[in-house]
py3Dmol code that shows the C-alpha trace and the ligand (Angstrom):
import py3Dmol

protein = """\
ATOM      1  CA  UNK A   1       0.297  19.813  -5.569  1.00  0.00           C
ATOM      2  CA  UNK A   2      -1.792  16.689  -5.636  1.00  0.00           C
ATOM      3  CA  UNK A   3      -5.098  16.558  -3.711  1.00  0.00           C
ATOM      4  CA  UNK A   4      -3.710  14.099  -1.111  1.00  0.00           C
ATOM      5  CA  UNK A   5      -0.713  16.302  -0.407  1.00  0.00           C
ATOM      6  CA  UNK A   6      -3.113  19.293  -0.105  1.00  0.00           C
ATOM      7  CA  UNK A   7      -5.300  17.365   2.304  1.00  0.00           C
ATOM      8  CA  UNK A   8      -2.256  16.345   4.352  1.00  0.00           C
ATOM      9  CA  UNK A   9      -1.164  20.033   4.599  1.00  0.00           C
ATOM     10  CA  UNK A  10      -4.671  21.049   5.654  1.00  0.00           C
ATOM     11  CA  UNK A  11      -4.721  18.436   8.374  1.00  0.00           C
ATOM     12  CA  UNK A  12      -1.300  19.598   9.570  1.00  0.00           C
ATOM     13  CA  UNK A  13      -2.524  23.199   9.542  1.00  0.00           C
ATOM     14  CA  UNK A  14      -5.583  22.318  11.661  1.00  0.00           C
ATOM     15  CA  UNK A  15      -3.322  20.455  14.122  1.00  0.00           C
ATOM     16  CA  UNK A  16      -0.934  23.450  14.216  1.00  0.00           C
ATOM     17  CA  UNK A  17      -3.678  25.895  15.152  1.00  0.00           C
ATOM     18  CA  UNK A  18      -4.724  23.670  18.013  1.00  0.00           C
ATOM     19  CA  UNK A  19      -7.664  21.786  16.591  1.00  0.00           C
ATOM     20  CA  UNK A  20      -7.264  18.600  18.509  1.00  0.00           C
ATOM     21  CA  UNK A  21     -10.163  16.714  17.029  1.00  0.00           C
ATOM     22  CA  UNK A  22     -10.488  16.165  13.262  1.00  0.00           C
ATOM     23  CA  UNK A  23     -13.676  14.339  12.216  1.00  0.00           C
ATOM     24  CA  UNK A  24     -12.025  11.556  10.297  1.00  0.00           C
ATOM     25  CA  UNK A  25     -11.174   7.985  11.304  1.00  0.00           C
ATOM     26  CA  UNK A  26      -7.658   7.293  12.614  1.00  0.00           C
ATOM     27  CA  UNK A  27      -7.206   4.945   9.646  1.00  0.00           C
ATOM     28  CA  UNK A  28      -8.036   7.726   7.151  1.00  0.00           C
ATOM     29  CA  UNK A  29      -5.594  10.181   8.813  1.00  0.00           C
ATOM     30  CA  UNK A  30      -2.920   7.529   8.842  1.00  0.00           C
ATOM     31  CA  UNK A  31      -3.564   6.703   5.184  1.00  0.00           C
ATOM     32  CA  UNK A  32      -3.364  10.339   4.109  1.00  0.00           C
ATOM     33  CA  UNK A  33      -0.106  10.827   5.942  1.00  0.00           C
ATOM     34  CA  UNK A  34       1.508   7.595   4.713  1.00  0.00           C
ATOM     35  CA  UNK A  35       0.227   8.036   1.133  1.00  0.00           C
ATOM     36  CA  UNK A  36       2.003  11.369   0.941  1.00  0.00           C
ATOM     37  CA  UNK A  37       5.183  10.493   2.792  1.00  0.00           C
ATOM     38  CA  UNK A  38       7.252   9.277  -0.187  1.00  0.00           C
ATOM     39  CA  UNK A  39       7.555  12.309  -2.422  1.00  0.00           C
ATOM     40  CA  UNK A  40      10.976  11.351  -3.810  1.00  0.00           C
ATOM     41  CA  UNK A  41      11.155  12.163  -7.509  1.00  0.00           C
ATOM     42  CA  UNK A  42      13.987   9.906  -8.487  1.00  0.00           C
ATOM     43  CA  UNK A  43      14.813   6.252  -8.101  1.00  0.00           C
ATOM     44  CA  UNK A  44      18.037   7.052  -6.229  1.00  0.00           C
ATOM     45  CA  UNK A  45      16.298   9.300  -3.746  1.00  0.00           C
ATOM     46  CA  UNK A  46      13.537   6.744  -3.167  1.00  0.00           C
ATOM     47  CA  UNK A  47      16.116   4.015  -2.678  1.00  0.00           C
ATOM     48  CA  UNK A  48      17.912   6.107  -0.064  1.00  0.00           C
ATOM     49  CA  UNK A  49      14.677   6.957   1.656  1.00  0.00           C
ATOM     50  CA  UNK A  50      13.782   3.272   1.818  1.00  0.00           C
ATOM     51  CA  UNK A  51      17.073   2.393   3.504  1.00  0.00           C
ATOM     52  CA  UNK A  52      16.174   4.648   6.404  1.00  0.00           C
ATOM     53  CA  UNK A  53      12.459   3.871   6.542  1.00  0.00           C
ATOM     54  CA  UNK A  54      11.061   3.372  10.007  1.00  0.00           C
ATOM     55  CA  UNK A  55       7.399   3.934   9.113  1.00  0.00           C
ATOM     56  CA  UNK A  56       6.340   0.712  10.829  1.00  0.00           C
ATOM     57  CA  UNK A  57       7.567  -1.566  13.593  1.00  0.00           C
ATOM     58  CA  UNK A  58       9.101  -4.050  11.109  1.00  0.00           C
ATOM     59  CA  UNK A  59      12.237  -1.872  10.841  1.00  0.00           C
ATOM     60  CA  UNK A  60      13.255  -3.157  14.292  1.00  0.00           C
ATOM     61  CA  UNK A  61      13.858  -6.743  13.240  1.00  0.00           C
ATOM     62  CA  UNK A  62      15.064  -6.425   9.657  1.00  0.00           C
ATOM     63  CA  UNK A  63      18.639  -6.691   8.411  1.00  0.00           C
ATOM     64  CA  UNK A  64      17.582  -4.163   5.757  1.00  0.00           C
ATOM     65  CA  UNK A  65      14.539  -2.997   3.825  1.00  0.00           C
ATOM     66  CA  UNK A  66      14.838  -4.667   0.459  1.00  0.00           C
ATOM     67  CA  UNK A  67      14.632  -2.423  -2.606  1.00  0.00           C
ATOM     68  CA  UNK A  68      14.427  -5.223  -5.196  1.00  0.00           C
ATOM     69  CA  UNK A  69      16.459  -6.789  -7.933  1.00  0.00           C
ATOM     70  CA  UNK A  70      16.807  -6.060 -11.653  1.00  0.00           C
ATOM     71  CA  UNK A  71      16.991  -3.177 -14.017  1.00  0.00           C
ATOM     72  CA  UNK A  72      14.661  -0.294 -13.224  1.00  0.00           C
ATOM     73  CA  UNK A  73      14.392   0.185 -16.988  1.00  0.00           C
ATOM     74  CA  UNK A  74      12.646  -3.173 -17.307  1.00  0.00           C
ATOM     75  CA  UNK A  75       9.264  -3.296 -19.075  1.00  0.00           C
ATOM     76  CA  UNK A  76       8.078  -5.940 -16.641  1.00  0.00           C
ATOM     77  CA  UNK A  77       7.662  -5.799 -12.896  1.00  0.00           C
ATOM     78  CA  UNK A  78       7.190  -8.731 -10.570  1.00  0.00           C
ATOM     79  CA  UNK A  79       5.754  -8.070  -7.136  1.00  0.00           C
ATOM     80  CA  UNK A  80       6.313 -10.698  -4.477  1.00  0.00           C
ATOM     81  CA  UNK A  81       5.001 -10.821  -0.907  1.00  0.00           C
ATOM     82  CA  UNK A  82       7.438  -9.758   1.905  1.00  0.00           C
ATOM     83  CA  UNK A  83      10.988 -10.907   2.635  1.00  0.00           C
ATOM     84  CA  UNK A  84      11.545 -14.172   4.521  1.00  0.00           C
ATOM     85  CA  UNK A  85      14.642 -14.719   6.631  1.00  0.00           C
ATOM     86  CA  UNK A  86      16.734 -15.951   3.644  1.00  0.00           C
ATOM     87  CA  UNK A  87      15.740 -13.032   1.434  1.00  0.00           C
ATOM     88  CA  UNK A  88      16.480 -10.608   4.244  1.00  0.00           C
ATOM     89  CA  UNK A  89      19.899 -12.236   4.616  1.00  0.00           C
ATOM     90  CA  UNK A  90      20.673 -12.085   0.876  1.00  0.00           C
ATOM     91  CA  UNK A  91      19.029  -8.663   0.388  1.00  0.00           C
ATOM     92  CA  UNK A  92      16.951  -9.802  -2.617  1.00  0.00           C
ATOM     93  CA  UNK A  93      13.570 -11.291  -3.416  1.00  0.00           C
ATOM     94  CA  UNK A  94      13.486 -15.022  -4.298  1.00  0.00           C
ATOM     95  CA  UNK A  95      16.322 -17.264  -3.148  1.00  0.00           C
ATOM     96  CA  UNK A  96      17.036 -21.020  -3.081  1.00  0.00           C
ATOM     97  CA  UNK A  97      14.405 -23.533  -4.191  1.00  0.00           C
ATOM     98  CA  UNK A  98      11.753 -20.796  -4.576  1.00  0.00           C
ATOM     99  CA  UNK A  99      14.012 -18.836  -6.956  1.00  0.00           C
ATOM    100  CA  UNK A 100      14.724 -22.023  -8.963  1.00  0.00           C
ATOM    101  CA  UNK A 101      10.979 -22.706  -9.311  1.00  0.00           C
ATOM    102  CA  UNK A 102      10.325 -19.098 -10.341  1.00  0.00           C
ATOM    103  CA  UNK A 103      13.014 -19.364 -13.055  1.00  0.00           C
ATOM    104  CA  UNK A 104      11.370 -22.554 -14.389  1.00  0.00           C
ATOM    105  CA  UNK A 105       7.913 -20.979 -14.296  1.00  0.00           C
ATOM    106  CA  UNK A 106       9.068 -17.933 -16.278  1.00  0.00           C
ATOM    107  CA  UNK A 107      11.073 -20.067 -18.702  1.00  0.00           C
ATOM    108  CA  UNK A 108       7.858 -21.986 -19.484  1.00  0.00           C
ATOM    109  CA  UNK A 109       6.498 -18.777 -21.048  1.00  0.00           C
ATOM    110  CA  UNK A 110       9.758 -17.754 -22.679  1.00  0.00           C
ATOM    111  CA  UNK A 111      10.765 -15.190 -20.065  1.00  0.00           C
ATOM    112  CA  UNK A 112      13.768 -14.746 -17.781  1.00  0.00           C
ATOM    113  CA  UNK A 113      14.034 -13.362 -14.265  1.00  0.00           C
ATOM    114  CA  UNK A 114      16.239 -10.631 -15.792  1.00  0.00           C
ATOM    115  CA  UNK A 115      13.291  -9.408 -17.887  1.00  0.00           C
ATOM    116  CA  UNK A 116      11.706  -8.158 -14.679  1.00  0.00           C
ATOM    117  CA  UNK A 117      12.353  -5.634 -11.965  1.00  0.00           C
ATOM    118  CA  UNK A 118      11.464  -7.752  -8.944  1.00  0.00           C
ATOM    119  CA  UNK A 119      10.380  -6.314  -5.623  1.00  0.00           C
ATOM    120  CA  UNK A 120       8.247  -7.084  -2.578  1.00  0.00           C
ATOM    121  CA  UNK A 121       4.850  -5.623  -1.672  1.00  0.00           C
ATOM    122  CA  UNK A 122       6.142  -5.078   1.889  1.00  0.00           C
ATOM    123  CA  UNK A 123       9.871  -4.342   2.120  1.00  0.00           C
ATOM    124  CA  UNK A 124      10.875  -5.719   5.492  1.00  0.00           C
ATOM    125  CA  UNK A 125      10.765  -9.216   6.939  1.00  0.00           C
ATOM    126  CA  UNK A 126       8.168 -10.036   9.579  1.00  0.00           C
ATOM    127  CA  UNK A 127       8.562 -11.834  12.932  1.00  0.00           C
ATOM    128  CA  UNK A 128       8.391 -15.585  12.353  1.00  0.00           C
ATOM    129  CA  UNK A 129       7.573 -14.997   8.682  1.00  0.00           C
ATOM    130  CA  UNK A 130       3.944 -14.139   9.526  1.00  0.00           C
ATOM    131  CA  UNK A 131       1.881 -12.165   6.992  1.00  0.00           C
ATOM    132  CA  UNK A 132       2.257  -8.387   7.469  1.00  0.00           C
ATOM    133  CA  UNK A 133      -0.388  -6.727   9.630  1.00  0.00           C
ATOM    134  CA  UNK A 134      -2.815  -4.303   7.891  1.00  0.00           C
ATOM    135  CA  UNK A 135      -1.043  -1.293   9.394  1.00  0.00           C
ATOM    136  CA  UNK A 136       2.332  -2.566   8.081  1.00  0.00           C
ATOM    137  CA  UNK A 137       0.885  -3.015   4.603  1.00  0.00           C
ATOM    138  CA  UNK A 138      -0.591   0.457   4.798  1.00  0.00           C
ATOM    139  CA  UNK A 139       2.706   1.993   5.937  1.00  0.00           C
ATOM    140  CA  UNK A 140       4.633   0.290   3.132  1.00  0.00           C
ATOM    141  CA  UNK A 141       2.091   0.872   0.372  1.00  0.00           C
ATOM    142  CA  UNK A 142       3.429   4.337  -0.706  1.00  0.00           C
ATOM    143  CA  UNK A 143       6.904   2.891  -1.404  1.00  0.00           C
ATOM    144  CA  UNK A 144       5.633   0.304  -3.854  1.00  0.00           C
ATOM    145  CA  UNK A 145       3.290   2.808  -5.493  1.00  0.00           C
ATOM    146  CA  UNK A 146       6.197   5.221  -5.863  1.00  0.00           C
ATOM    147  CA  UNK A 147       8.407   2.462  -7.344  1.00  0.00           C
ATOM    148  CA  UNK A 148       5.690   1.775  -9.918  1.00  0.00           C
ATOM    149  CA  UNK A 149       5.368   5.465 -10.682  1.00  0.00           C
ATOM    150  CA  UNK A 150       9.123   5.921 -11.184  1.00  0.00           C
ATOM    151  CA  UNK A 151       9.931   2.650 -12.960  1.00  0.00           C
ATOM    152  CA  UNK A 152       6.854   2.791 -15.182  1.00  0.00           C
ATOM    153  CA  UNK A 153       6.630  -0.919 -16.149  1.00  0.00           C
ATOM    154  CA  UNK A 154       4.363  -1.868 -19.035  1.00  0.00           C
ATOM    155  CA  UNK A 155       3.031  -4.943 -17.295  1.00  0.00           C
ATOM    156  CA  UNK A 156       3.017  -6.340 -13.739  1.00  0.00           C
ATOM    157  CA  UNK A 157       2.902  -9.894 -12.417  1.00  0.00           C
ATOM    158  CA  UNK A 158       1.917 -10.057  -8.739  1.00  0.00           C
ATOM    159  CA  UNK A 159       2.568 -13.245  -6.806  1.00  0.00           C
ATOM    160  CA  UNK A 160       1.043 -14.180  -3.479  1.00  0.00           C
ATOM    161  CA  UNK A 161      -1.543 -12.977  -1.018  1.00  0.00           C
ATOM    162  CA  UNK A 162       0.163  -9.737   0.043  1.00  0.00           C
ATOM    163  CA  UNK A 163       0.175  -7.660  -3.229  1.00  0.00           C
ATOM    164  CA  UNK A 164      -3.680  -7.534  -3.468  1.00  0.00           C
ATOM    165  CA  UNK A 165      -3.692  -5.951   0.008  1.00  0.00           C
ATOM    166  CA  UNK A 166      -1.774  -3.030  -1.425  1.00  0.00           C
ATOM    167  CA  UNK A 167      -4.048  -2.540  -4.442  1.00  0.00           C
ATOM    168  CA  UNK A 168      -7.534  -3.272  -3.121  1.00  0.00           C
ATOM    169  CA  UNK A 169      -8.962  -1.330  -0.214  1.00  0.00           C
ATOM    170  CA  UNK A 170     -11.709  -3.884   0.222  1.00  0.00           C
ATOM    171  CA  UNK A 171     -10.779  -7.353   1.519  1.00  0.00           C
ATOM    172  CA  UNK A 172     -11.345  -9.740  -1.402  1.00  0.00           C
ATOM    173  CA  UNK A 173     -10.858 -13.472  -1.572  1.00  0.00           C
ATOM    174  CA  UNK A 174      -7.747 -14.359  -3.511  1.00  0.00           C
ATOM    175  CA  UNK A 175      -9.715 -16.770  -5.709  1.00  0.00           C
ATOM    176  CA  UNK A 176     -11.924 -13.882  -6.862  1.00  0.00           C
ATOM    177  CA  UNK A 177      -8.949 -11.886  -8.283  1.00  0.00           C
ATOM    178  CA  UNK A 178      -6.493 -14.655  -9.236  1.00  0.00           C
ATOM    179  CA  UNK A 179      -5.930 -14.950 -12.976  1.00  0.00           C
ATOM    180  CA  UNK A 180      -7.839 -11.747 -13.745  1.00  0.00           C
ATOM    181  CA  UNK A 181      -6.381  -8.609 -15.214  1.00  0.00           C
ATOM    182  CA  UNK A 182      -6.685  -5.326 -13.367  1.00  0.00           C
ATOM    183  CA  UNK A 183      -5.086  -1.919 -13.870  1.00  0.00           C
ATOM    184  CA  UNK A 184      -2.758   0.014 -11.524  1.00  0.00           C
ATOM    185  CA  UNK A 185      -2.112   3.524 -12.763  1.00  0.00           C
ATOM    186  CA  UNK A 186      -3.216   2.278 -16.231  1.00  0.00           C
ATOM    187  CA  UNK A 187      -0.683  -0.595 -16.094  1.00  0.00           C
ATOM    188  CA  UNK A 188      -2.173  -4.096 -16.498  1.00  0.00           C
ATOM    189  CA  UNK A 189      -1.516  -6.327 -13.505  1.00  0.00           C
ATOM    190  CA  UNK A 190      -2.222 -10.046 -13.130  1.00  0.00           C
ATOM    191  CA  UNK A 191      -2.339 -11.830  -9.747  1.00  0.00           C
ATOM    192  CA  UNK A 192      -1.301 -15.424  -9.226  1.00  0.00           C
ATOM    193  CA  UNK A 193       0.030 -17.706  -6.531  1.00  0.00           C
ATOM    194  CA  UNK A 194       3.535 -17.323  -5.131  1.00  0.00           C
ATOM    195  CA  UNK A 195       6.070 -20.095  -5.991  1.00  0.00           C
ATOM    196  CA  UNK A 196       6.482 -20.793  -2.210  1.00  0.00           C
ATOM    197  CA  UNK A 197       2.773 -21.517  -2.001  1.00  0.00           C
ATOM    198  CA  UNK A 198       2.947 -23.716  -5.116  1.00  0.00           C
ATOM    199  CA  UNK A 199       5.712 -25.813  -3.508  1.00  0.00           C
ATOM    200  CA  UNK A 200       3.481 -26.442  -0.472  1.00  0.00           C
ATOM    201  CA  UNK A 201       0.306 -26.890  -2.508  1.00  0.00           C
ATOM    202  CA  UNK A 202       1.172 -28.714  -5.714  1.00  0.00           C
ATOM    203  CA  UNK A 203      -2.498 -28.735  -6.754  1.00  0.00           C
ATOM    204  CA  UNK A 204      -2.153 -25.023  -7.566  1.00  0.00           C
ATOM    205  CA  UNK A 205       0.397 -25.740 -10.302  1.00  0.00           C
ATOM    206  CA  UNK A 206      -2.302 -26.082 -12.961  1.00  0.00           C
ATOM    207  CA  UNK A 207      -3.879 -22.765 -11.981  1.00  0.00           C
ATOM    208  CA  UNK A 208      -0.520 -20.939 -12.049  1.00  0.00           C
ATOM    209  CA  UNK A 209       0.185 -22.443 -15.432  1.00  0.00           C
ATOM    210  CA  UNK A 210      -3.127 -21.032 -16.734  1.00  0.00           C
ATOM    211  CA  UNK A 211      -2.292 -17.613 -15.237  1.00  0.00           C
ATOM    212  CA  UNK A 212       1.179 -17.605 -16.766  1.00  0.00           C
ATOM    213  CA  UNK A 213      -0.303 -18.384 -20.178  1.00  0.00           C
ATOM    214  CA  UNK A 214      -2.515 -15.348 -19.756  1.00  0.00           C
ATOM    215  CA  UNK A 215       0.457 -13.268 -18.668  1.00  0.00           C
ATOM    216  CA  UNK A 216       2.261 -14.332 -21.849  1.00  0.00           C
ATOM    217  CA  UNK A 217      -0.616 -13.021 -23.988  1.00  0.00           C
ATOM    218  CA  UNK A 218      -0.534  -9.739 -22.086  1.00  0.00           C
ATOM    219  CA  UNK A 219       3.210  -9.603 -22.636  1.00  0.00           C
ATOM    220  CA  UNK A 220       2.755  -9.994 -26.415  1.00  0.00           C
ATOM    221  CA  UNK A 221      -0.012  -7.390 -26.461  1.00  0.00           C
ATOM    222  CA  UNK A 222       1.407  -4.704 -24.149  1.00  0.00           C
ATOM    223  CA  UNK A 223       5.205  -5.163 -24.338  1.00  0.00           C
ATOM    224  CA  UNK A 224       6.330  -7.016 -27.464  1.00  0.00           C
ATOM    225  CA  UNK A 225       4.053  -5.197 -29.912  1.00  0.00           C
ATOM    226  CA  UNK A 226       4.332  -1.732 -28.368  1.00  0.00           C
TER     227      UNK A 226
END
"""
ligand_1 = """\
8
SF4
S 7.982 -2.573 6.103
Fe 7.917 -0.811 4.754
S 7.016 0.846 5.966
Fe 7.696 -0.737 7.398
S 9.744 -0.103 7.986
Fe 9.974 -1.554 6.305
S 10.082 -0.226 4.507
Fe 9.270 1.030 6.145
"""
view = py3Dmol.view(width=600, height=400)
view.addModel(protein, "pdb")
view.setStyle({"model": 0}, {"cartoon": {"style": "trace"}})
view.addModel(ligand_1, "xyz")
view.setStyle({"model": 1}, {"stick": {}})
view.zoomTo()
view.show()
């Protein structure tokens, strides 16, 4: 049993014997419970659990929680933000113009969309396409972490402002992490802008180009030559 699971059981035990007050912040208790709520040990079980997930209020307005697209045997994982209306409708990340731009961006470094398993940081669409609230990110975090654990990619490309909220407890400016390489469960991960943001802010094209070049080097080092 992992230490988080053990801590969760202990908290449940204290509650069961009538200890109403536990000296920990509400956020910590919520984190411990959410972090341990996806114990599925296979991709199929996790997928089924996701279909029924009601861990945050976003389940009320979604058409479905989106699992992702691509082979789960892929060496590469791409993590996007959260589904917009179109993605919710089509049940997949990246559609329309944004998908076309993504395909061009990846082609520029010799990769294809099909080389990746592509998923969202937060799996359900939000009202009016607003960024997910911190508690929604927190509730959804275990699903993505479990996907990473089960899929075991060799390298991850994260696009947009939502993925860092999953991986960094502290609020960091996007510019301080963009284009840098971090590790998630020993897997290298690079953060860059989302294609939808690039369409609205063409000045970011040059930065994304630099990031993608870096990603290509990581690909050669960690995937091609392994
Ligand atoms: S956003 Fe994530 S945690 Fe919230 S209901 Fe959807 S799948 Fe569950």
